[in-house]
N, CA, C and O atoms as CSV, one atom per row, in Angstrom:
chain,resi,resn,atom,element,x,y,z
A,1,UNK,N,N,-118.408,214.080,31.564
A,1,UNK,CA,C,-117.830,213.180,30.846
A,1,UNK,C,C,-116.760,211.328,31.799
A,1,UNK,O,O,-115.916,211.186,32.684
A,2,UNK,N,N,-117.507,210.434,30.913
A,2,UNK,CA,C,-117.853,209.224,31.754
A,2,UNK,C,C,-117.342,208.493,30.553
A,2,UNK,O,O,-117.555,208.936,29.424
A,3,UNK,N,N,-116.720,207.463,30.745
A,3,UNK,CA,C,-116.534,205.791,29.464
A,3,UNK,C,C,-116.961,205.460,30.055
A,3,UNK,O,O,-116.877,205.377,31.280
A,4,UNK,N,N,-118.295,204.800,28.501
A,4,UNK,CA,C,-118.691,203.787,28.571
A,4,UNK,C,C,-118.410,202.491,28.510
A,4,UNK,O,O,-117.301,202.260,28.026
A,5,UNK,N,N,-119.164,201.367,28.903
A,5,UNK,CA,C,-119.383,199.832,28.348
A,5,UNK,C,C,-119.922,199.139,27.258
A,5,UNK,O,O,-120.926,199.301,26.564
A,6,UNK,N,N,-118.916,198.248,27.281
A,6,UNK,CA,C,-119.976,198.005,25.723
A,6,UNK,C,C,-121.510,197.699,26.623
A,6,UNK,O,O,-121.526,197.443,27.827
A,7,UNK,N,N,-122.937,197.806,25.614
A,7,UNK,CA,C,-124.370,198.256,26.620
A,7,UNK,C,C,-125.149,198.223,25.708
A,7,UNK,O,O,-124.818,198.301,24.525
A,8,UNK,N,N,-125.986,198.135,26.012
A,8,UNK,CA,C,-127.311,198.819,25.124
A,8,UNK,C,C,-127.956,199.744,25.443
A,8,UNK,O,O,-128.055,199.958,26.651
A,9,UNK,N,N,-128.685,200.706,24.423
A,9,UNK,CA,C,-128.580,202.598,24.567
A,9,UNK,C,C,-129.879,202.763,23.949
A,9,UNK,O,O,-129.954,202.699,22.722
A,10,UNK,N,N,-130.985,202.982,24.704
A,10,UNK,CA,C,-132.880,203.328,24.180
A,10,UNK,C,C,-132.822,204.344,24.472
A,10,UNK,O,O,-132.628,204.909,25.549
A,11,UNK,N,N,-133.091,204.836,22.945
A,11,UNK,CA,C,-133.518,206.080,22.904
A,11,UNK,C,C,-135.303,206.428,22.454
A,11,UNK,O,O,-136.098,206.130,21.562
A,12,UNK,N,N,-135.261,207.223,23.688
A,12,UNK,CA,C,-137.193,207.681,22.679
A,12,UNK,C,C,-137.084,208.336,21.865
A,12,UNK,O,O,-135.965,208.835,21.981
A,13,UNK,N,N,-137.894,208.972,20.426
A,13,UNK,CA,C,-137.282,209.683,19.477
A,13,UNK,C,C,-138.420,209.110,18.664
A,13,UNK,O,O,-138.605,208.005,18.156
A,14,UNK,N,N,-139.455,210.764,18.734
A,14,UNK,CA,C,-140.746,210.563,17.869
A,14,UNK,C,C,-141.490,209.081,18.539
A,14,UNK,O,O,-141.750,208.097,17.846
A,15,UNK,N,N,-141.698,209.163,19.708
A,15,UNK,CA,C,-142.550,208.486,20.304
A,15,UNK,C,C,-142.219,207.288,19.949
A,15,UNK,O,O,-143.143,206.503,19.736
A,16,UNK,N,N,-140.839,206.827,19.793
A,16,UNK,CA,C,-140.624,204.827,19.183
A,16,UNK,C,C,-139.520,204.775,19.351
A,16,UNK,O,O,-138.648,205.014,18.515
A,17,UNK,N,N,-139.369,204.434,20.529
A,17,UNK,CA,C,-138.036,203.096,21.457
A,17,UNK,C,C,-136.927,202.543,20.672
A,17,UNK,O,O,-136.887,201.364,20.319
A,18,UNK,N,N,-135.788,203.648,20.335
A,18,UNK,CA,C,-134.954,203.438,19.219
A,18,UNK,C,C,-134.124,202.430,19.902
A,18,UNK,O,O,-134.479,202.426,21.081
A,19,UNK,N,N,-132.886,201.305,19.644
A,19,UNK,CA,C,-132.212,200.459,20.587
A,19,UNK,C,C,-131.342,199.816,19.735
A,19,UNK,O,O,-131.753,198.985,18.926
A,20,UNK,N,N,-129.791,200.220,19.869
A,20,UNK,CA,C,-129.276,200.601,19.625
A,20,UNK,C,C,-127.377,200.482,20.346
A,20,UNK,O,O,-126.736,201.517,20.531
A,21,UNK,N,N,-126.791,199.121,20.642
A,21,UNK,CA,C,-126.120,198.947,21.044
A,21,UNK,C,C,-124.401,198.887,20.598
A,21,UNK,O,O,-123.925,198.687,19.480
A,22,UNK,N,N,-123.646,199.154,21.988
A,22,UNK,CA,C,-122.162,201.012,22.231
A,22,UNK,C,C,-121.748,199.686,22.283
A,22,UNK,O,O,-122.253,198.753,22.908
A,23,UNK,N,N,-120.727,199.705,21.522
A,23,UNK,CA,C,-119.269,199.340,22.128
A,23,UNK,C,C,-118.379,200.016,22.618
A,23,UNK,O,O,-117.375,200.125,21.913
A,24,UNK,N,N,-118.370,200.628,23.789
A,24,UNK,CA,C,-117.569,201.363,24.482
A,24,UNK,C,C,-117.757,203.298,24.086
A,24,UNK,O,O,-118.394,203.890,23.215
A,25,UNK,N,N,-117.191,203.597,24.794
A,25,UNK,CA,C,-117.127,205.014,24.223
A,25,UNK,C,C,-117.272,205.816,25.755
A,25,UNK,O,O,-117.063,205.362,26.880
A,26,UNK,N,N,-117.821,207.521,25.224
A,26,UNK,CA,C,-117.994,208.299,26.067
A,26,UNK,C,C,-119.750,209.153,25.741
A,26,UNK,O,O,-120.641,209.292,24.902
A,27,UNK,N,N,-119.373,209.466,26.950
A,27,UNK,CA,C,-120.488,210.227,27.070
A,27,UNK,C,C,-120.313,211.758,27.710
A,27,UNK,O,O,-119.275,211.759,28.372
A,28,UNK,N,N,-120.917,212.963,27.741
A,28,UNK,CA,C,-121.275,214.223,27.961
A,28,UNK,C,C,-122.549,214.521,27.832
A,28,UNK,O,O,-123.161,214.721,26.782
A,29,UNK,N,N,-123.260,214.571,29.793
A,29,UNK,CA,C,-124.337,215.262,29.358
A,29,UNK,C,C,-123.725,216.596,30.461
A,29,UNK,O,O,-123.485,216.657,31.667
A,30,UNK,N,N,-123.617,217.832,28.979
A,30,UNK,CA,C,-124.119,219.838,29.796
A,30,UNK,C,C,-124.819,220.037,29.236
A,30,UNK,O,O,-125.182,219.462,28.209
A,31,UNK,N,N,-125.362,221.222,29.921
A,31,UNK,CA,C,-126.861,221.960,29.848
A,31,UNK,C,C,-127.785,221.161,29.072
A,31,UNK,O,O,-127.548,221.506,27.915
A,32,UNK,N,N,-128.844,220.158,29.042
A,32,UNK,CA,C,-129.779,219.390,28.866
A,32,UNK,C,C,-128.967,218.613,28.228
A,32,UNK,O,O,-129.355,217.446,28.264
A,33,UNK,N,N,-128.301,218.720,27.835
A,33,UNK,CA,C,-128.061,217.562,26.379
A,33,UNK,C,C,-126.608,216.289,26.173
A,33,UNK,O,O,-125.608,216.008,26.835
A,34,UNK,N,N,-126.868,216.084,25.627
A,34,UNK,CA,C,-125.959,214.477,26.000
A,34,UNK,C,C,-125.594,214.049,24.746
A,34,UNK,O,O,-126.404,213.845,23.843
A,35,UNK,N,N,-124.186,213.877,24.639
A,35,UNK,CA,C,-123.242,214.030,23.396
A,35,UNK,C,C,-122.519,212.105,23.592
A,35,UNK,O,O,-121.883,211.883,24.622
A,36,UNK,N,N,-122.654,211.251,22.847
A,36,UNK,CA,C,-122.075,209.694,22.875
A,36,UNK,C,C,-121.049,210.087,21.491
A,36,UNK,O,O,-121.329,210.432,20.343
A,37,UNK,N,N,-120.084,209.915,22.016
A,37,UNK,CA,C,-119.198,209.165,21.229
A,37,UNK,C,C,-118.314,207.646,21.089
A,37,UNK,O,O,-117.126,207.643,21.414
A,38,UNK,N,N,-118.878,206.559,20.661
A,38,UNK,CA,C,-118.661,205.303,20.256
A,38,UNK,C,C,-118.031,204.749,19.359
A,38,UNK,O,O,-118.162,204.875,18.141
A,39,UNK,N,N,-117.078,203.893,20.151
A,39,UNK,CA,C,-116.730,203.232,18.986
A,39,UNK,C,C,-116.550,202.746,17.993
A,39,UNK,O,O,-115.547,202.682,17.282
A,40,UNK,N,N,-117.928,202.224,17.855
A,40,UNK,CA,C,-118.572,200.949,17.365
A,40,UNK,C,C,-120.279,201.146,18.020
A,40,UNK,O,O,-120.705,201.256,19.170
A,41,UNK,N,N,-121.027,201.121,16.513
A,41,UNK,CA,C,-121.956,200.931,17.326
A,41,UNK,C,C,-122.575,199.463,16.213
A,41,UNK,O,O,-122.206,199.116,15.090
A,42,UNK,N,N,-123.468,198.983,17.000
A,42,UNK,CA,C,-124.450,197.770,16.576
A,42,UNK,C,C,-126.125,198.246,15.848
A,42,UNK,O,O,-126.792,198.731,16.762
A,43,UNK,N,N,-126.430,198.240,15.337
A,43,UNK,CA,C,-127.722,198.384,14.652
A,43,UNK,C,C,-128.339,196.633,15.063
A,43,UNK,O,O,-127.772,195.545,14.963
A,44,UNK,N,N,-130.065,197.108,15.659
A,44,UNK,CA,C,-129.742,195.594,16.204
A,44,UNK,C,C,-131.684,195.355,15.912
A,44,UNK,O,O,-132.442,194.667,16.594
A,45,UNK,N,N,-131.950,196.012,14.949
A,45,UNK,CA,C,-133.165,196.233,13.656
A,45,UNK,C,C,-133.216,194.147,13.522
A,45,UNK,O,O,-134.191,193.641,14.079
A,46,UNK,N,N,-132.506,193.452,13.033
A,46,UNK,CA,C,-132.116,192.280,12.417
A,46,UNK,C,C,-131.655,191.572,14.041
A,46,UNK,O,O,-130.736,190.876,13.609
A,47,UNK,N,N,-131.660,191.285,15.538
A,47,UNK,CA,C,-131.528,190.674,16.151
A,47,UNK,C,C,-132.298,189.685,16.547
A,47,UNK,O,O,-133.384,190.034,17.010
A,48,UNK,N,N,-132.049,188.437,16.504
A,48,UNK,CA,C,-133.090,187.326,16.222
A,48,UNK,C,C,-133.244,186.559,17.913
A,48,UNK,O,O,-132.744,185.458,18.145
A,49,UNK,N,N,-133.707,187.042,18.551
A,49,UNK,CA,C,-134.051,186.838,20.948
A,49,UNK,C,C,-133.169,185.436,20.421
A,49,UNK,O,O,-131.949,185.530,20.292
A,50,UNK,N,N,-133.847,184.199,20.144
A,50,UNK,CA,C,-132.794,182.543,19.908
A,50,UNK,C,C,-131.638,183.132,19.339
A,50,UNK,O,O,-131.271,183.787,20.315
A,51,UNK,N,N,-131.089,183.287,18.759
A,51,UNK,CA,C,-129.824,183.538,17.546
A,51,UNK,C,C,-128.797,184.284,18.451
A,51,UNK,O,O,-127.591,184.147,18.658
A,52,UNK,N,N,-129.573,184.965,18.817
A,52,UNK,CA,C,-128.593,186.115,20.316
A,52,UNK,C,C,-128.639,184.863,21.870
A,52,UNK,O,O,-127.728,184.656,22.671
A,53,UNK,N,N,-129.486,184.482,21.849
A,53,UNK,CA,C,-129.708,183.620,23.275
A,53,UNK,C,C,-128.251,182.395,23.165
A,53,UNK,O,O,-127.228,182.325,23.846
A,54,UNK,N,N,-128.928,181.236,21.557
A,54,UNK,CA,C,-127.394,180.754,20.924
A,54,UNK,C,C,-125.385,181.621,21.445
A,54,UNK,O,O,-124.495,181.491,22.286
A,55,UNK,N,N,-125.615,182.161,20.628
A,55,UNK,CA,C,-124.635,182.670,20.753
A,55,UNK,C,C,-124.337,183.757,22.549
A,55,UNK,O,O,-123.170,184.013,22.842
A,56,UNK,N,N,-125.089,184.074,23.174
A,56,UNK,CA,C,-124.238,184.137,24.393
A,56,UNK,C,C,-124.133,182.382,25.365
A,56,UNK,O,O,-123.334,182.089,26.255
A,57,UNK,N,N,-124.956,181.737,24.918
A,57,UNK,CA,C,-124.166,180.045,25.307
A,57,UNK,C,C,-123.050,179.928,24.837
A,57,UNK,O,O,-122.062,179.909,25.572
A,58,UNK,N,N,-122.985,179.848,23.796
A,58,UNK,CA,C,-121.529,179.686,22.523
A,58,UNK,C,C,-120.463,180.984,23.406
A,58,UNK,O,O,-119.273,180.686,23.311
A,59,UNK,N,N,-120.674,182.080,24.068
A,59,UNK,CA,C,-119.623,183.349,24.394
A,59,UNK,C,C,-119.036,182.434,25.819
A,59,UNK,O,O,-118.034,182.689,26.486
A,60,UNK,N,N,-119.876,181.477,25.983
A,60,UNK,CA,C,-120.141,181.699,28.134
A,60,UNK,C,C,-118.579,179.882,27.460
A,60,UNK,O,O,-117.465,179.547,27.865
A,61,UNK,N,N,-119.511,179.365,26.384
A,61,UNK,CA,C,-118.459,178.319,26.581
A,61,UNK,C,C,-117.421,178.759,26.396
A,61,UNK,O,O,-116.481,178.382,27.097
A,62,UNK,N,N,-117.273,179.540,25.564
A,62,UNK,CA,C,-115.603,179.856,24.954
A,62,UNK,C,C,-114.645,181.025,26.125
A,62,UNK,O,O,-113.462,181.346,26.017
A,63,UNK,N,N,-115.831,181.545,27.397
A,63,UNK,CA,C,-114.989,182.363,27.907
A,63,UNK,C,C,-114.637,180.647,29.103
A,63,UNK,O,O,-113.544,180.650,29.668
A,64,UNK,N,N,-115.190,179.907,29.253
A,64,UNK,CA,C,-114.675,178.698,30.031
A,64,UNK,C,C,-113.845,178.037,29.784
A,64,UNK,O,O,-113.597,177.190,30.642
A,65,UNK,N,N,-113.224,178.040,28.886
A,65,UNK,CA,C,-112.223,177.004,28.066
A,65,UNK,C,C,-110.547,178.045,28.114
A,65,UNK,O,O,-109.409,177.662,28.387
A,66,UNK,N,N,-111.117,179.580,27.681
A,66,UNK,CA,C,-109.989,180.031,27.437
A,66,UNK,C,C,-108.955,179.531,28.770
A,66,UNK,O,O,-109.084,179.184,29.943
A,67,UNK,N,N,-107.619,179.789,27.538
A,67,UNK,CA,C,-106.387,180.203,29.166
A,67,UNK,C,C,-105.975,180.813,28.829
A,67,UNK,O,O,-106.444,181.424,29.789
A,68,UNK,N,N,-105.323,181.624,28.226
A,68,UNK,CA,C,-104.613,182.966,27.953
A,68,UNK,C,C,-104.943,183.949,28.608
A,68,UNK,O,O,-106.139,184.205,28.747
A,69,UNK,N,N,-104.323,184.449,28.963
A,69,UNK,CA,C,-104.810,186.199,29.504
A,69,UNK,C,C,-105.100,186.488,28.649
A,69,UNK,O,O,-106.209,186.910,28.975
A,70,UNK,N,N,-104.996,186.757,27.011
A,70,UNK,CA,C,-105.041,187.705,25.950
A,70,UNK,C,C,-107.230,186.769,25.836
A,70,UNK,O,O,-108.397,187.161,25.809
A,71,UNK,N,N,-106.481,185.529,25.816
A,71,UNK,CA,C,-108.203,184.702,25.468
A,71,UNK,C,C,-109.208,184.655,26.177
A,71,UNK,O,O,-110.306,184.281,25.764
A,72,UNK,N,N,-108.946,185.062,27.444
A,72,UNK,CA,C,-110.004,185.862,28.252
A,72,UNK,C,C,-110.136,187.219,27.707
A,72,UNK,O,O,-111.112,187.381,26.973
A,73,UNK,N,N,-109.354,188.251,27.906
A,73,UNK,CA,C,-109.850,189.758,27.201
A,73,UNK,C,C,-110.561,189.186,26.442
A,73,UNK,O,O,-111.712,189.370,26.836
A,74,UNK,N,N,-110.554,188.511,25.453
A,74,UNK,CA,C,-111.419,188.571,24.063
A,74,UNK,C,C,-112.552,187.721,24.103
A,74,UNK,O,O,-113.463,187.891,23.293
A,75,UNK,N,N,-112.596,186.786,24.993
A,75,UNK,CA,C,-114.118,185.770,25.066
A,75,UNK,C,C,-115.074,186.638,26.638
A,75,UNK,O,O,-116.261,186.401,26.858
A,76,UNK,N,N,-114.023,187.825,27.730
A,76,UNK,CA,C,-115.084,188.138,28.158
A,76,UNK,C,C,-115.586,188.870,27.031
A,76,UNK,O,O,-116.507,188.335,26.413
A,77,UNK,N,N,-114.961,190.534,26.443
A,77,UNK,CA,C,-115.757,190.633,25.388
A,77,UNK,C,C,-116.447,190.539,24.653
A,77,UNK,O,O,-117.203,191.408,24.219
A,78,UNK,N,N,-116.341,189.409,24.330
A,78,UNK,CA,C,-117.331,188.777,23.414
A,78,UNK,C,C,-118.555,188.048,24.589
A,78,UNK,O,O,-119.191,187.281,23.866
A,79,UNK,N,N,-119.004,187.973,25.676
A,79,UNK,CA,C,-119.623,187.537,26.380
A,79,UNK,C,C,-120.505,189.040,26.638
A,79,UNK,O,O,-121.724,188.864,26.652
A,80,UNK,N,N,-120.183,190.062,26.782
A,80,UNK,CA,C,-120.652,191.297,26.526
A,80,UNK,C,C,-121.282,191.858,26.224
A,80,UNK,O,O,-122.133,192.618,26.685
A,81,UNK,N,N,-120.714,191.347,24.760
A,81,UNK,CA,C,-120.593,191.455,23.520
A,81,UNK,C,C,-122.916,190.832,23.293
A,81,UNK,O,O,-124.048,191.311,23.358
A,82,UNK,N,N,-122.133,189.459,23.014
A,82,UNK,CA,C,-123.924,188.704,23.115
A,82,UNK,C,C,-124.683,188.708,24.525
A,82,UNK,O,O,-125.853,188.337,24.610
A,83,UNK,N,N,-124.360,188.901,25.003
A,83,UNK,CA,C,-125.414,189.903,26.397
A,83,UNK,C,C,-125.694,191.006,26.186
A,83,UNK,O,O,-126.921,190.914,26.190
A,84,UNK,N,N,-125.428,192.256,25.952
A,84,UNK,CA,C,-126.343,193.309,24.684
A,84,UNK,C,C,-126.781,192.697,23.940
A,84,UNK,O,O,-127.985,192.667,24.194
A,85,UNK,N,N,-126.507,191.938,22.814
A,85,UNK,CA,C,-127.297,191.431,21.867
A,85,UNK,C,C,-129.197,190.621,22.367
A,85,UNK,O,O,-130.390,190.632,22.066
A,86,UNK,N,N,-128.379,190.155,23.114
A,86,UNK,CA,C,-129.629,189.045,23.990
A,86,UNK,C,C,-130.703,190.808,24.744
A,86,UNK,O,O,-131.881,190.932,24.409
A,87,UNK,N,N,-130.401,191.299,25.167
A,87,UNK,CA,C,-131.082,192.633,26.158
A,87,UNK,C,C,-131.660,193.660,25.327
A,87,UNK,O,O,-132.458,194.537,25.659
A,88,UNK,N,N,-130.946,193.338,23.755
A,88,UNK,CA,C,-131.616,194.087,23.356
A,88,UNK,C,C,-132.717,193.200,22.852
A,88,UNK,O,O,-133.839,193.499,23.259
A,89,UNK,N,N,-132.629,192.270,22.128
A,89,UNK,CA,C,-134.202,191.410,21.490
A,89,UNK,C,C,-135.342,190.931,22.557
A,89,UNK,O,O,-136.452,190.415,22.429
A,90,UNK,N,N,-134.513,191.364,23.724
A,90,UNK,CA,C,-135.551,191.473,24.646
A,90,UNK,C,C,-136.435,192.722,24.380
A,90,UNK,O,O,-137.643,192.512,24.271
A,91,UNK,N,N,-135.996,193.957,24.266
A,91,UNK,CA,C,-136.516,195.087,24.424
A,91,UNK,C,C,-137.502,195.201,22.837
A,91,UNK,O,O,-138.498,195.848,22.516
A,92,UNK,N,N,-136.715,194.322,22.206
A,92,UNK,CA,C,-137.487,194.278,20.604
A,92,UNK,C,C,-138.994,193.474,20.992
A,92,UNK,O,O,-139.959,194.232,20.887
A,93,UNK,N,N,-139.240,192.435,21.307
A,93,UNK,CA,C,-139.717,191.736,21.363
A,93,UNK,C,C,-141.294,192.050,21.272
A,93,UNK,O,O,-142.111,191.131,21.338
């Protein structure tokens, strides 16, 4: 069992790649079977690359001006989410 951070999961199912954004959680690999328990997921079907890229730029700017520890943690998490959306959008193109 290991912890998962925010990121992209790609699964090949019936000859098609599914792209999902995971918002943390845990994964276990046992007897050639993978079990994932995630805090939350985001469907990537409606993600547009240009929108995701703009959100990533905004997330960098928000992190840059964050002052308190709490603001920096939140901004860092939003940056990870925005980065995952850009990555997912690139896979979907």
